[in-house]
TORKOL-4160 file (C-alpha; in steps of 0.2 Angstrom, whole numbers, padded with zeros to 4 digits, m for minus):
266
<pt num="1" X="m0009" Y="0118" Z="m0006"/>
<pt num="2" X="m0008" Y="0122" Z="m0026"/>
<pt num="3" X="m0016" Y="0112" Z="m0038"/>
<pt num="4" X="m0009" Y="0107" Z="m0056"/>
<pt num="5" X="m0025" Y="0117" Z="m0063"/>
<pt num="6" X="m0023" Y="0129" Z="m0078"/>
<pt num="7" X="m0017" Y="0147" Z="m0071"/>
<pt num="8" X="m0020" Y="0163" Z="m0081"/>
<pt num="9" X="m0009" Y="0171" Z="m0086"/>
<pt num="10" X="m0015" Y="0190" Z="m0085"/>
<pt num="11" X="m0023" Y="0189" Z="m0067"/>
<pt num="12" X="m0012" Y="0188" Z="m0050"/>
<pt num="13" X="m0017" Y="0168" Z="m0042"/>
<pt num="14" X="m0023" Y="0171" Z="m0024"/>
<pt num="15" X="m0015" Y="0164" Z="m0010"/>
<pt num="16" X="m0023" Y="0148" Z="m0007"/>
<pt num="17" X="m0023" Y="0145" Z="0012"/>
<pt num="18" X="m0018" Y="0128" Z="0019"/>
<pt num="19" X="m0032" Y="0117" Z="0027"/>
<pt num="20" X="m0022" Y="0103" Z="0036"/>
<pt num="21" X="m0005" Y="0093" Z="0036"/>
<pt num="22" X="m0019" Y="0077" Z="0031"/>
<pt num="23" X="m0026" Y="0085" Z="0016"/>
<pt num="24" X="m0009" Y="0089" Z="0011"/>
<pt num="25" X="m0006" Y="0071" Z="0010"/>
<pt num="26" X="m0019" Y="0067" Z="m0001"/>
<pt num="27" X="m0015" Y="0078" Z="m0017"/>
<pt num="28" X="0003" Y="0084" Z="m0024"/>
<pt num="29" X="0014" Y="0091" Z="m0012"/>
<pt num="30" X="0014" Y="0111" Z="m0010"/>
<pt num="31" X="0030" Y="0114" Z="m0018"/>
<pt num="32" X="0024" Y="0105" Z="m0035"/>
<pt num="33" X="0015" Y="0119" Z="m0036"/>
<pt num="34" X="0033" Y="0129" Z="m0039"/>
<pt num="35" X="0038" Y="0117" Z="m0052"/>
<pt num="36" X="0024" Y="0114" Z="m0062"/>
<pt num="37" X="0019" Y="0135" Z="m0065"/>
<pt num="38" X="0014" Y="0140" Z="m0083"/>
<pt num="39" X="0029" Y="0139" Z="m0094"/>
<pt num="40" X="0018" Y="0149" Z="m0108"/>
<pt num="41" X="0028" Y="0147" Z="m0123"/>
<pt num="42" X="0021" Y="0130" Z="m0134"/>
<pt num="43" X="0034" Y="0118" Z="m0141"/>
<pt num="44" X="0047" Y="0121" Z="m0125"/>
<pt num="45" X="0048" Y="0104" Z="m0122"/>
<pt num="46" X="0063" Y="0104" Z="m0114"/>
<pt num="47" X="0057" Y="0117" Z="m0099"/>
<pt num="48" X="0046" Y="0104" Z="m0097"/>
<pt num="49" X="0058" Y="0091" Z="m0096"/>
<pt num="50" X="0067" Y="0101" Z="m0085"/>
<pt num="51" X="0054" Y="0105" Z="m0073"/>
<pt num="52" X="0049" Y="0086" Z="m0071"/>
<pt num="53" X="0066" Y="0081" Z="m0069"/>
<pt num="54" X="0069" Y="0096" Z="m0055"/>
<pt num="55" X="0052" Y="0089" Z="m0046"/>
<pt num="56" X="0058" Y="0071" Z="m0046"/>
<pt num="57" X="0079" Y="0076" Z="m0040"/>
<pt num="58" X="0071" Y="0088" Z="m0028"/>
<pt num="59" X="0061" Y="0076" Z="m0019"/>
<pt num="60" X="0044" Y="0085" Z="m0023"/>
<pt num="61" X="0038" Y="0069" Z="m0034"/>
<pt num="62" X="0042" Y="0053" Z="m0023"/>
<pt num="63" X="0050" Y="0037" Z="m0031"/>
<pt num="64" X="0034" Y="0027" Z="m0036"/>
<pt num="65" X="0022" Y="0043" Z="m0038"/>
<pt num="66" X="0012" Y="0044" Z="m0051"/>
<pt num="67" X="0011" Y="0059" Z="m0061"/>
<pt num="68" X="m0003" Y="0070" Z="m0067"/>
<pt num="69" X="m0010" Y="0064" Z="m0084"/>
<pt num="70" X="m0002" Y="0071" Z="m0099"/>
<pt num="71" X="m0019" Y="0083" Z="m0102"/>
<pt num="72" X="m0018" Y="0088" Z="m0083"/>
<pt num="73" X="0000" Y="0092" Z="m0087"/>
<pt num="74" X="m0001" Y="0103" Z="m0101"/>
<pt num="75" X="m0014" Y="0113" Z="m0096"/>
<pt num="76" X="m0005" Y="0116" Z="m0080"/>
<pt num="77" X="0008" Y="0121" Z="m0091"/>
<pt num="78" X="0002" Y="0129" Z="m0101"/>
<pt num="79" X="0009" Y="0120" Z="m0116"/>
<pt num="80" X="0002" Y="0107" Z="m0131"/>
<pt num="81" X="m0004" Y="0088" Z="m0125"/>
<pt num="82" X="0012" Y="0086" Z="m0139"/>
<pt num="83" X="0024" Y="0096" Z="m0129"/>
<pt num="84" X="0022" Y="0086" Z="m0112"/>
<pt num="85" X="0024" Y="0070" Z="m0121"/>
<pt num="86" X="0039" Y="0072" Z="m0130"/>
<pt num="87" X="0045" Y="0079" Z="m0113"/>
<pt num="88" X="0042" Y="0062" Z="m0104"/>
<pt num="89" X="0048" Y="0051" Z="m0117"/>
<pt num="90" X="0065" Y="0062" Z="m0113"/>
<pt num="91" X="0063" Y="0060" Z="m0094"/>
<pt num="92" X="0060" Y="0041" Z="m0098"/>
<pt num="93" X="0074" Y="0042" Z="m0106"/>
<pt num="94" X="0086" Y="0049" Z="m0093"/>
<pt num="95" X="0080" Y="0033" Z="m0083"/>
<pt num="96" X="0068" Y="0042" Z="m0069"/>
<pt num="97" X="0053" Y="0038" Z="m0076"/>
<pt num="98" X="0043" Y="0021" Z="m0081"/>
<pt num="99" X="0029" Y="0019" Z="m0089"/>
<pt num="100" X="0013" Y="0006" Z="m0082"/>
<pt num="101" X="m0001" Y="0002" Z="m0092"/>
<pt num="102" X="m0018" Y="m0003" Z="m0089"/>
<pt num="103" X="m0033" Y="0006" Z="m0079"/>
<pt num="104" X="m0022" Y="0010" Z="m0065"/>
<pt num="105" X="m0006" Y="0015" Z="m0078"/>
<pt num="106" X="0003" Y="0029" Z="m0083"/>
<pt num="107" X="0021" Y="0037" Z="m0079"/>
<pt num="108" X="0027" Y="0033" Z="m0062"/>
<pt num="109" X="0043" Y="0039" Z="m0054"/>
<pt num="110" X="0057" Y="0026" Z="m0054"/>
<pt num="111" X="0060" Y="0019" Z="m0038"/>
<pt num="112" X="0077" Y="0021" Z="m0041"/>
<pt num="113" X="0075" Y="0038" Z="m0040"/>
<pt num="114" X="0084" Y="0045" Z="m0022"/>
<pt num="115" X="0082" Y="0064" Z="m0020"/>
<pt num="116" X="0096" Y="0063" Z="m0007"/>
<pt num="117" X="0110" Y="0056" Z="m0019"/>
<pt num="118" X="0104" Y="0070" Z="m0032"/>
<pt num="119" X="0106" Y="0085" Z="m0017"/>
<pt num="120" X="0121" Y="0076" Z="m0012"/>
<pt num="121" X="0129" Y="0079" Z="m0030"/>
<pt num="122" X="0120" Y="0096" Z="m0030"/>
<pt num="123" X="0130" Y="0101" Z="m0014"/>
<pt num="124" X="0146" Y="0094" Z="m0022"/>
<pt num="125" X="0144" Y="0103" Z="m0035"/>
<pt num="126" X="0141" Y="0119" Z="m0026"/>
<pt num="127" X="0153" Y="0133" Z="m0022"/>
<pt num="128" X="0151" Y="0140" Z="m0003"/>
<pt num="129" X="0148" Y="0158" Z="m0010"/>
<pt num="130" X="0133" Y="0149" Z="m0021"/>
<pt num="131" X="0127" Y="0141" Z="m0005"/>
<pt num="132" X="0128" Y="0157" Z="0006"/>
<pt num="133" X="0124" Y="0166" Z="m0007"/>
<pt num="134" X="0107" Y="0155" Z="m0009"/>
<pt num="135" X="0105" Y="0157" Z="0008"/>
<pt num="136" X="0103" Y="0175" Z="0008"/>
<pt num="137" X="0092" Y="0175" Z="m0004"/>
<pt num="138" X="0080" Y="0163" Z="0006"/>
<pt num="139" X="0081" Y="0171" Z="0021"/>
<pt num="140" X="0079" Y="0192" Z="0013"/>
<pt num="141" X="0063" Y="0182" Z="0006"/>
<pt num="142" X="0056" Y="0173" Z="0023"/>
<pt num="143" X="0061" Y="0186" Z="0034"/>
<pt num="144" X="0050" Y="0197" Z="0023"/>
<pt num="145" X="0036" Y="0184" Z="0025"/>
<pt num="146" X="0036" Y="0183" Z="0041"/>
<pt num="147" X="0036" Y="0201" Z="0046"/>
<pt num="148" X="0022" Y="0203" Z="0037"/>
<pt num="149" X="0011" Y="0189" Z="0045"/>
<pt num="150" X="0017" Y="0196" Z="0061"/>
<pt num="151" X="0006" Y="0210" Z="0057"/>
<pt num="152" X="m0007" Y="0201" Z="0049"/>
<pt num="153" X="m0009" Y="0183" Z="0053"/>
<pt num="154" X="m0024" Y="0178" Z="0066"/>
<pt num="155" X="m0021" Y="0169" Z="0081"/>
<pt num="156" X="m0032" Y="0154" Z="0075"/>
<pt num="157" X="m0023" Y="0151" Z="0061"/>
<pt num="158" X="m0008" Y="0150" Z="0067"/>
<pt num="159" X="m0013" Y="0138" Z="0084"/>
<pt num="160" X="m0018" Y="0128" Z="0067"/>
<pt num="161" X="0000" Y="0126" Z="0062"/>
<pt num="162" X="0007" Y="0125" Z="0079"/>
<pt num="163" X="m0004" Y="0111" Z="0078"/>
<pt num="164" X="0001" Y="0101" Z="0063"/>
<pt num="165" X="0020" Y="0103" Z="0067"/>
<pt num="166" X="0017" Y="0096" Z="0083"/>
<pt num="167" X="0015" Y="0081" Z="0073"/>
<pt num="168" X="0031" Y="0081" Z="0068"/>
<pt num="169" X="0040" Y="0067" Z="0079"/>
<pt num="170" X="0029" Y="0051" Z="0077"/>
<pt num="171" X="0032" Y="0054" Z="0057"/>
<pt num="172" X="0044" Y="0044" Z="0048"/>
<pt num="173" X="0058" Y="0054" Z="0039"/>
<pt num="174" X="0051" Y="0058" Z="0022"/>
<pt num="175" X="0033" Y="0063" Z="0031"/>
<pt num="176" X="0046" Y="0075" Z="0042"/>
<pt num="177" X="0053" Y="0082" Z="0027"/>
<pt num="178" X="0036" Y="0087" Z="0019"/>
<pt num="179" X="0027" Y="0093" Z="0036"/>
<pt num="180" X="0043" Y="0104" Z="0038"/>
<pt num="181" X="0038" Y="0110" Z="0020"/>
<pt num="182" X="0022" Y="0113" Z="0023"/>
<pt num="183" X="0024" Y="0120" Z="0040"/>
<pt num="184" X="0035" Y="0134" Z="0031"/>
<pt num="185" X="0022" Y="0139" Z="0018"/>
<pt num="186" X="0009" Y="0138" Z="0029"/>
<pt num="187" X="0017" Y="0152" Z="0039"/>
<pt num="188" X="0022" Y="0159" Z="0021"/>
<pt num="189" X="0004" Y="0161" Z="0016"/>
<pt num="190" X="m0002" Y="0172" Z="0033"/>
<pt num="191" X="0008" Y="0187" Z="0026"/>
<pt num="192" X="m0006" Y="0188" Z="0014"/>
<pt num="193" X="0004" Y="0191" Z="m0001"/>
<pt num="194" X="0004" Y="0183" Z="m0017"/>
<pt num="195" X="0020" Y="0189" Z="m0025"/>
<pt num="196" X="0030" Y="0184" Z="m0010"/>
<pt num="197" X="0021" Y="0168" Z="m0007"/>
<pt num="198" X="0026" Y="0161" Z="m0027"/>
<pt num="199" X="0043" Y="0170" Z="m0021"/>
<pt num="200" X="0046" Y="0159" Z="m0007"/>
<pt num="201" X="0039" Y="0143" Z="m0016"/>
<pt num="202" X="0051" Y="0143" Z="m0030"/>
<pt num="203" X="0064" Y="0145" Z="m0019"/>
<pt num="204" X="0061" Y="0132" Z="m0007"/>
<pt num="205" X="0060" Y="0121" Z="m0020"/>
<pt num="206" X="0078" Y="0123" Z="m0023"/>
<pt num="207" X="0081" Y="0124" Z="m0005"/>
<pt num="208" X="0073" Y="0111" Z="0004"/>
<pt num="209" X="0080" Y="0096" Z="m0003"/>
<pt num="210" X="0098" Y="0102" Z="0005"/>
<pt num="211" X="0090" Y="0100" Z="0020"/>
<pt num="212" X="0088" Y="0084" Z="0020"/>
<pt num="213" X="0106" Y="0082" Z="0023"/>
<pt num="214" X="0107" Y="0094" Z="0037"/>
<pt num="215" X="0105" Y="0078" Z="0048"/>
<pt num="216" X="0125" Y="0074" Z="0048"/>
<pt num="217" X="0128" Y="0091" Z="0054"/>
<pt num="218" X="0117" Y="0091" Z="0068"/>
<pt num="219" X="0102" Y="0098" Z="0061"/>
<pt num="220" X="0091" Y="0086" Z="0060"/>
<pt num="221" X="0072" Y="0085" Z="0059"/>
<pt num="222" X="0069" Y="0090" Z="0077"/>
<pt num="223" X="0081" Y="0104" Z="0077"/>
<pt num="224" X="0072" Y="0112" Z="0060"/>
<pt num="225" X="0056" Y="0110" Z="0070"/>
<pt num="226" X="0062" Y="0118" Z="0086"/>
<pt num="227" X="0067" Y="0134" Z="0074"/>
<pt num="228" X="0048" Y="0135" Z="0067"/>
<pt num="229" X="0040" Y="0134" Z="0082"/>
<pt num="230" X="0053" Y="0151" Z="0089"/>
<pt num="231" X="0045" Y="0157" Z="0072"/>
<pt num="232" X="0029" Y="0152" Z="0075"/>
<pt num="233" X="0029" Y="0159" Z="0093"/>
<pt num="234" X="0037" Y="0175" Z="0085"/>
<pt num="235" X="0022" Y="0176" Z="0072"/>
<pt num="236" X="0009" Y="0173" Z="0086"/>
<pt num="237" X="0014" Y="0187" Z="0096"/>
<pt num="238" X="0015" Y="0198" Z="0084"/>
<pt num="239" X="0033" Y="0202" Z="0084"/>
<pt num="240" X="0039" Y="0210" Z="0068"/>
<pt num="241" X="0058" Y="0209" Z="0071"/>
<pt num="242" X="0056" Y="0195" Z="0081"/>
<pt num="243" X="0047" Y="0183" Z="0066"/>
<pt num="244" X="0061" Y="0192" Z="0055"/>
<pt num="245" X="0075" Y="0186" Z="0065"/>
<pt num="246" X="0069" Y="0169" Z="0070"/>
<pt num="247" X="0065" Y="0163" Z="0051"/>
<pt num="248" X="0085" Y="0169" Z="0046"/>
<pt num="249" X="0092" Y="0162" Z="0061"/>
<pt num="250" X="0082" Y="0145" Z="0053"/>
<pt num="251" X="0091" Y="0149" Z="0037"/>
<pt num="252" X="0107" Y="0153" Z="0043"/>
<pt num="253" X="0109" Y="0135" Z="0054"/>
<pt num="254" X="0103" Y="0129" Z="0038"/>
<pt num="255" X="0117" Y="0136" Z="0028"/>
<pt num="256" X="0129" Y="0131" Z="0041"/>
<pt num="257" X="0123" Y="0115" Z="0043"/>
<pt num="258" X="0128" Y="0113" Z="0024"/>
<pt num="259" X="0144" Y="0120" Z="0022"/>
<pt num="260" X="0148" Y="0107" Z="0036"/>
<pt num="261" X="0142" Y="0094" Z="0025"/>
<pt num="262" X="0151" Y="0098" Z="0011"/>
<pt num="263" X="0166" Y="0099" Z="0019"/>
<pt num="264" X="0167" Y="0082" Z="0027"/>
<pt num="265" X="0162" Y="0075" Z="0009"/>
<pt num="266" X="0177" Y="0068" Z="0000"/>
């Protein structure tokens, strides 16, 4: 899991190997790392605001969840604390954050913030061509990661991922979504490519919220779990082509389901 800690602008960040799904549940969600990468230009409050809004509307910060402190966000994003303060004020003005005082106070995601509703609106405003283009980009990066993972992964690491995914049926829907996201990123980390992993995280942060809408089109968490297990099996077998095909098939099924949902939306 990527933490909200300062990141050097000059050095390549190492690929962080996942530990356990239980560990992932303790801290920030992995995809928050993609949204809270350094901005690099101080005074860019609107960019900080956009990052925080994205984290909320895409479901990577859940209703009632506490944000990192202003100083922690400033360090993670590479901006001044006053910039973060200004951005948080703007997000509160949108009604997406509430402030609580006291020892356990801070900035919290508003209880009414519903990522599924934001995803429905985004899907409604997306063209079919844009969805297929997003899917093509996502499939290309994921396929490349899985090809490398099939060459480089250790069987013990793959088995741990398989065990994590086995917990899927016993989880609540929002926990299932996070477990699926984490499983995908754990597989990507096996590529041992920092650049591809960062790109995958950015794309997954954009693509993942849509997948919560796919249940109505028959591509629910259980179906996604089956598709991911096919990828895991191919990576474990060291079958480069099968790993790439399985990951691309997963993305195609998701895009087809999204288009079906979009077509049925008034």
